[in-house]
N, C-alpha and C positions, 0 to 999 in steps of 0.2 A: 366729890368718889375720892379714892384716895386712887393714886397713878401707880400698877403694879411696875419691878421693873423688868417683867415679858411684853411689858405696849414701849416701852420707851425706845421709841428713834434713836438705831443704832449707829456712829461714823457717820449722821446725816440723812440715811437709810430711814424716810415715813415708813408705817405699814397699811399697802394697799388695800382700797374695798374690801377683795377679795380676804385676806390679810382678816380685817374684825370684822367679815358677818362667818367666817370659820369660827373666830375668836368667839360672837355672839350662839351661834349653832352650839354649839362643847357646850357654853350654860345653861343655853335649853334644855340639850341633850343629860348635865350632868345636874337636872334636877336646882343649879340653882337659880332660873329664870322658870317661873310655873304660870301656864294655862293663866289668864287673865291678867298678868305682874304687865305695870309699865315702867319699859323702858328710862335709861335715861336720856333730858333735852340730847337735839343735835347736841348743842354747847356744852354740854358733861361729856361727851362720850367725844368732842372730837379734841375734848382739854386731857379724856383719859389717854389717845393711841396718841398725841402730839399730832392729828390732822388736821386738816381743812374740813370745814362742813361738810364740805360740794362732795367728798371721801366718805364721812360716812353717810349720805342718803345714798350714796349709790350701795352702801351695803345695806342699807332698810331694805330700799328698793327690790333688789337681790333675794331677800332673806323675804321679802313679799311676796313675790313672783313666786316662790317656794311653798310658800300657804304658813311656813310660818311665824307674818308678822301678820296685824290689820292696823287700818288706818294711819298707811307711813302721811300721805299727804294732809291730813283732817286739820295740820294747825297746831295740839298737842301729842307729847310724845306714845306711841305707837304704843300697842299689846301685843304682845306673847296669844298668840290664837290658840282657840280649842280645837283640840286636835278632831282632826277633820270624822264626819259622819262617814258609817259601815259605809262597803263596793255598792252597796244595793239604793243608797241614799246619793241620789239627784248634788250635785255640786256642779260649782262654776269652774267651766272649763279651764281655768289658773288652777284652782286649789288641787281638782279630779286628778288632771291626767299625772301632774309627774310624778307624785305617787304610786299610780300606777306602773308608767315606765318605769320606777326603779323596779319594779317585780320582774316585768319582762328581763329584763338585762340581767335577774338573775339569772339565766338560762342560759344554756350554753351558747346556744344558734336562734339569735335575733333576728324576730322580721318584724321590722313594721311598715306598712302599710296608710296613707294618707291622704284623703279625700277633703278637702280645705280651698279654701276663698284666698290665703295666705295661707305661711310659713310658722304666722306667728307666735301662737301657743306652743307650737311643737319645738322651734328652736328656743322656748323660754323653757321648760318644763324639759326640754335634753339636758340642762344646764344636772340639774341633780345625778341623772347619772352617769352623764362623766364624768363626773365631780369624783365618784366612787368610786369608777374605773381609774381614778391616775390615784387614789387611797389606797390601793390595793383592797376591794373591800368587794367589788364588782369584779370579777376576770371573765367574759363571756370569748366566744373565742373566732362567731363569727358577727358580725352586721349588716342587714338591707336592709336597705330602707328605699322604700318609690313610694310616691310624695307626687300625687293627682293637683294639677291647678290649673286657677281657668287660664286657656290665651287669650294672648296682648292682646289681636282680632279682629275676636266678636265682639259686641258690643254687653256691657256687662249691664246685666237688673240692676245692683247693687255691688259696688259704691255711684253713686248715679246724680246730678245733679233736680233739681224740685220739676224745675221747667231748662228752657234748652241746652242749647252742647257743649259742654261746657268739659272741654281736652285736659283740662289740668286735675278736674276729676279721677281721669284714667289715668291720665302720668303720676300722679301720685300716686290709688296701686298697684301701679305697673314696676314704680320707684322701689315702695318699699315688699312686692313679691318677689322680685330679683336680690335685693338687698338681702331681706331673712331666709332665700334660700339658698346664697354663697353662703351665710352666716353657719349654720344649720350643716354642710355640706362641709364647710373648715372644718371646725369642730370634731366630726365622727373620722374624717378620714386623715384628719392629727392623729387617733388614735392607731394608723396604719404603722409608723416611724416610732411611735413612743411605744407600744403595749405591742406591736408582733397584729395587733387583729385582721383578719380580714376582714376591711371596710367595703362594701358598696354602698351609691346612692343611686338615685336617680327620679329624675324627672321625665312624666308625659303632661300634654295639653290637655285641656277639656277644651272641649268645642260649647260649653255652656258655662254659667251662673252655678255654683253647684248649692239649694236653700239650704242644706243643711251639709254640720261637718260629719266624718266619721275616720273613726287609727284605730283600726285595727292588728292587737298584738299578739305576737306569737300561733298566728290561726285559733285562736280557744277563746280572747274576749273583744268585741268591736265594744263600741265607746262613739255613741252620736249624740250631739247638740243641736239641737234647730236654730239658725243666724237669725237672729232681731230685730226690723229694721226698725230700725229711730227716722225722724226728719229731726236737721239739727244746721246751725249753723259752723261751717267751715271759715278759716281764713284765705285770698287766693293773694294773688299778687294784686290781684282788680278792686281788691275789696272784701266781705264777706259772703260767701253764698252759702244756698239753700242748698241739702240733700238731701240723700236717704243715705244714712251709714247703717252697718252694725254693731253688733255688742261682740262681741267674737270671745273676750276670753270674759267674757260675763254671762258667756251662755251656757246653761245646765245642762254637763252632762251624765246619760244615761248608758250605766255598764250593763251591756248582758255578759255573761260568762260558760263557755259549752258546758261544764260541770254543773250548772245550779239545776236546771230542771231542764221538759220538753221542748219550752216557750224557749231558752232561752238559746240553747242546744244552736235551737230553727235560722233563730234569728242572725247571730254569729254565723252560721254557713252561710246561707242566702246573703250577708254582706259580703262574702270572701269571693264569692261566687258574683255576685256584681260587682267588684270592683275588679276583679280578676277579667269576667267580659268587656269591659273598659276600655281598662292599659290594653286590652291582644284589636282591639278592636277598632272606637271610632274613634280614638284617642292620636293625640301624631309627640315625632320625639319636642322634647323641647332643655334647648341648650341655653341657661340665663348666660348675659350677658355680662 
């Protein structure tokens, strides 16, 4: 592969994983790379951009999270993903959520409500609309985000050990809940100083384990996915532990749009009422440590 001049490190400063992802993304948008095409190997990309393979892997994972690549970790070079199906067709949460959030951020006043086990999917999917704000293609005036997450004080239905009571499972979930919430809040609140956007991010604690994840976008669209419970082994400090976990980012996401038909409109309206009722009644203030 030819190393183009713009990809060569300048003054010893190597390209970041974000810059590599941006370059590959533009190749897809410009038609240089098409759906189904294989990318070069990680070694070839590392040589082209003058970086370590680890930096290339980070860039590829970011593009996979956006739904642009398939099979990043399967051993062979990943392929450019086939365009996502129409909105009405269910898609894995990691594929379907980002484009829906991006469209929601095209509005001047953005309102996102979410009820979920952790903020992982929302945190990852928010990367694309935030990136578009930084590049100037999205210019919201205000962003209001409300997130319902399980309380740290309850016994979760999942994740949970199959037998016995292992506190490490709960602590691992709690660490993920807090870390992902912090990253999401930081990335959004940073838009206040960088772009003068009125941003508000609030959390409240649920007194139960949500069996589904729900995202409400600008009061006009509801996205819902069932948490699919799986039995698997996870490493702990004391060895392998059998536990019940979820396939959160892979759960199929179903979209209901207010203007589609009467059934969809009713679902969006009732979902918003359900969320608002929880927010104002049995949930409690949640401050991430």
